[in-house]
C-alpha positions in Angstrom: 0.0 0.0 0.0 2.7 2.5 1.0 4.7 1.9 -2.3 1.6 2.7 -4.3 1.1 5.9 -2.4 4.8 6.7 -3.0 4.4 6.1 -6.7 1.3 8.2 -6.8 2.9 11.0 -4.7 6.0 11.0 -7.0 3.8 11.2 -10.1 2.0 14.1 -8.6 5.3 15.8 -7.7 6.5 15.5 -11.3 3.2 16.7 -12.6 3.5 19.8 -10.3 7.1 20.4 -11.5 6.0 20.3 -15.1 3.0 22.6 -14.5 5.1 25.2 -12.7 8.0 24.9 -15.2 5.5 25.5 -18.0 4.3 28.6 -16.3 7.7 30.2 -16.9 7.4 29.6 -20.6 3.9 31.1 -20.5 5.1 34.2 -18.5 7.9 34.8 -21.1 5.5 34.4 -24.1 3.0 37.0 -22.8 5.8 39.6 -22.2 5.0 41.4 -25.5 1.3 41.6 -24.7 1.0 43.0 -21.1 3.0 45.1 -18.7 4.7 43.3 -15.8 2.8 45.1 -13.1 -0.6 44.7 -14.8 0.2 41.0 -15.1 1.0 40.6 -11.4 -2.1 42.4 -10.2 -4.3 40.5 -12.6 -2.8 37.1 -11.9 -3.1 37.3 -8.1 -6.4 39.1 -7.8 -8.0 36.5 -10.1 -6.0 33.7 -8.7 -7.1 34.5 -5.1 -10.8 34.6 -6.2 -10.3 31.1 -7.7 -8.9 29.9 -4.4 -11.7 31.5 -2.4 -14.2 29.8 -4.6 -12.4 26.5 -4.0 -12.4 27.2 -0.3 -16.1 27.7 -0.3 -16.7 24.6 -2.4 -14.6 22.5 0.1 -16.3 24.2 3.1 -13.0 25.7 4.5 -13.1 28.6 6.9 -12.9 32.0 5.2 -11.8 34.2 8.1 -8.7 36.3 7.5 -5.5 35.3 9.4 -3.8 38.1 11.4 -3.9 40.9 8.8 -0.5 42.5 9.4 1.5 39.4 8.9 -0.7 38.3 6.0 -0.1 41.6 4.3 3.6 41.4 4.8 3.6 37.9 3.2 1.5 39.2 0.4 3.9 42.1 -0.2 7.0 39.8 -0.3 6.0 36.3 -1.4 3.4 37.5 -4.0 3.8 41.1 -5.1 7.6 41.4 -4.6 8.5 37.9 -5.9 6.3 38.0 -9.0 7.0 41.7 -9.7 10.7 41.1 -9.9 10.2 37.9 -11.9 8.0 39.4 -14.6 10.2 42.5 -14.9 13.3 40.3 -15.3 11.6 38.3 -18.0 11.2 41.4 -20.2 14.9 41.3 -21.0 16.1 38.0 -19.5 15.8 34.4 -20.6 13.6 31.9 -18.8 16.5 29.7 -17.7 18.5 32.5 -16.2 15.6 34.2 -14.4 14.0 31.0 -13.1 17.3 29.7 -11.7 18.0 33.0 -9.9 14.4 33.0 -8.5 15.0 29.5 -7.2 17.9 30.6 -5.0 15.1 31.1 -2.5 16.4 28.2 -0.2 19.6 30.2 0.5 17.6 33.4 1.4 15.4 31.3 3.7 18.4 30.1 5.6 19.8 33.6 6.0 16.5 35.2 7.0 15.6 32.4 9.3 18.9 33.0 11.0 18.2 36.7 11.3 14.5 36.7 12.1 13.9 33.3 13.8 17.3 32.8 15.4 17.9 29.5 13.5 21.7 29.3 13.2 22.9 27.7 9.8 24.8 24.5 10.0 28.1 23.7 8.2 26.1 22.0 5.5 24.0 25.1 4.9 27.3 27.1 4.6 28.7 24.6 2.1 25.6 24.8 -0.1 25.6 28.6 -0.1 29.3 28.6 -1.0 28.7 26.2 -3.9 25.9 28.5 -5.2 28.0 31.6 -4.8 30.8 30.1 -7.0 28.1 29.0 -9.5 26.6 32.5 -9.5 30.0 34.0 -10.5 30.3 31.5 -13.3 26.7 32.1 -14.3 27.2 35.9 -14.5 30.7 35.7 -16.1 31.9 39.1 -14.8 35.1 38.7 -16.8 33.0 39.3 -19.9 31.5 42.5 -18.5 28.2 43.0 -16.7 26.0 44.0 -19.7 23.4 41.3 -18.9 23.4 41.7 -15.1 19.9 43.4 -14.7 17.8 40.2 -15.2 20.2 38.3 -12.9 19.8 40.9 -10.1 16.0 41.1 -10.6 15.9 37.3 -10.4 17.9 37.3 -7.2 15.6 40.0 -5.9 12.6 37.7 -6.5 14.3 34.8 -4.7 15.1 37.2 -1.8 11.4 38.2 -1.6 10.2 34.6 -1.6 12.7 33.8 1.1 11.5 36.6 3.4 7.9 35.5 2.7 8.7 31.9 3.5 10.2 32.8 6.9 7.2 35.0 7.7 4.9 32.2 6.6 6.7 29.9 9.0 6.0 32.4 11.8 2.4 32.6 10.7 1.9 28.8 10.9 3.8 28.4 14.1 1.8 31.1 15.9 -1.6 31.0 14.3 -2.0 27.7 12.3 -4.3 29.1 9.7 -6.1 27.0 7.1 -3.5 26.7 4.2 -5.8 27.4 1.3 -7.6 30.3 3.0 -4.3 31.8 4.1 -2.9 31.5 0.6 -6.0 33.1 -0.9 -5.8 36.1 1.5 -2.1 36.8 1.0 -2.5 36.5 -2.8 -5.4 38.9 -2.7 -3.3 41.4 -0.6 -0.4 41.0 -3.0 -2.6 41.6 -6.1 -4.4 44.6 -4.5 -1.1 46.2 -3.5 0.2 45.8 -7.0 -2.9 47.4 -8.5 -2.1 51.0 -7.9 1.5 50.3 -9.0 0.2 49.0 -12.3 -2.0 52.1 -12.6 0.7 54.6 -11.8 3.8 53.2 -13.4 3.9 53.7 -17.2 3.6 50.4 -19.1 2.5 49.1 -22.4 -1.3 48.8 -23.0 -2.4 45.2 -22.6 -3.2 43.6 -26.0 -6.0 41.1 -25.4 -5.5 38.7 -28.3 -5.6 34.9 -28.1 -2.0 34.8 -27.1 -2.6 36.8 -23.9 -5.9 35.0 -23.1 -4.3 31.6 -23.5 -1.3 32.5 -21.4 -3.3 34.0 -18.6 -5.7 31.1 -18.6 -2.8 28.7 -18.2 -1.1 30.8 -15.5 -4.1 31.6 -13.4 -6.1 28.3 -13.6 -3.5 25.7 -14.2 -0.2 27.0 -12.7 -1.7 29.0 -9.8 -4.9 27.1 -8.8 -4.4 23.6 -10.1 -0.7 23.7 -9.4 -1.3 24.7 -5.8 -3.8 21.9 -5.3 -1.4 19.4 -6.8 1.3 20.6 -4.4 -1.0 20.1 -1.4 -1.4 16.4 -2.5 2.4 16.1 -2.9 3.0 17.5 0.6 0.5 15.0 2.0 1.9 11.9 0.2 5.7 12.5 -0.2 8.3 13.0 2.6 9.3 16.6 3.0 12.9 15.8 2.2 11.9 14.6 -1.3 9.1 17.2 -1.9 11.6 19.9 -1.1 13.7 18.8 -4.1 11.1 20.2 -6.4 13.1 23.5 -5.9 15.6 21.7 -8.1 13.1 20.3 -10.6 11.3 23.4 -11.6 14.2 25.5 -12.8 15.8 22.5 -14.5 12.6 21.6 -16.5 12.0 25.3 -17.2 15.5 25.6 -18.7 15.0 22.5 -20.8 11.6 23.8 -22.0 13.2 27.2 -22.8 15.9 25.4 -24.7 13.4 23.4 -26.7 10.7 26.1 -27.4 12.5 29.4 -27.1 15.9 28.5 -28.4 17.6 29.7 -25.2 20.9 27.9 -25.4 23.2 28.4 -22.4 27.0 28.7 -22.9 29.3 26.0 -21.4 30.3 28.3 -18.6 26.7 29.2 -17.8 25.9 25.4 -17.7 28.7 24.9 -15.2 27.3 27.7 -13.1 23.8 26.3 -13.2 25.1 22.9 -12.1 26.9 24.5 -9.1 23.9 26.5 -8.1 21.6 23.5 -8.4 24.2 21.5 -6.3 24.1 24.2 -3.7 20.3 24.1 -3.6 20.5 20.3 -3.2 22.9 20.5 -0.3 20.8 23.2 1.5 17.6 21.3 0.9 19.0 18.1 2.4 20.7 19.8 5.3 19.4 19.2 8.8 17.1 21.9 10.2 19.1 24.9 11.6 19.5 25.1 15.3 18.1 27.9 17.4 20.7 30.5 18.3 21.4 30.9 22.0 
């Protein structure tokens, strides 16, 4: 019985990775048709409404968790993360931006040390060192820094996600909200915060042809709503140590899809940097939980 559950859980995990990796291709393809801030506001306001509808259908509680902490998480894990990502994709490739965004485990370690007093272990330090060397190879500063903007924006997105993850840990430790309801509220806050930004910052006018409709449908309904529900099943069926390795799978599959469909071919040095960063993510994700500082 347990082996069948393991196989089903792993199948769900690979399906989730594919769905989320595909969203990176969709986000890149709609860049010519909608401004980045319009996209973020629309994605998360509509996505939150979909989750609220699912919460009602499954009879989950709809009460808002503590609003200040929920707002902070919406600002970082939703508005900040996706705002940096979509802005980076205007000029940057999917492989480069997705890998920088998935440096989030390193930021989680650092912010958990600062905000939660969880001191990193030697293994955490080794993983971060591996990733730092990989980042240098990936950026290739000896060739100039002409393509640094998407890299920095991608790192900013990972930083925002890391802060949001640590704040979410504090939320669950102190208040134990319903996961779906909490996610819907913080997504709604993130989308609403981005709405005036989208209104005030000059952007291109959205071009609502079939390309944008198709991309938004995939991103909102499949990547955001269905992907989130798939992930819940993964967490229930698969050990956390294995489920956490999806942070390796998504950027790898996104890079392969970008290579196949967008002709984004990394250089040998970039490939070496990617391998080192992914190795660092693997080491950090497999490290023992950080100890509380005295």
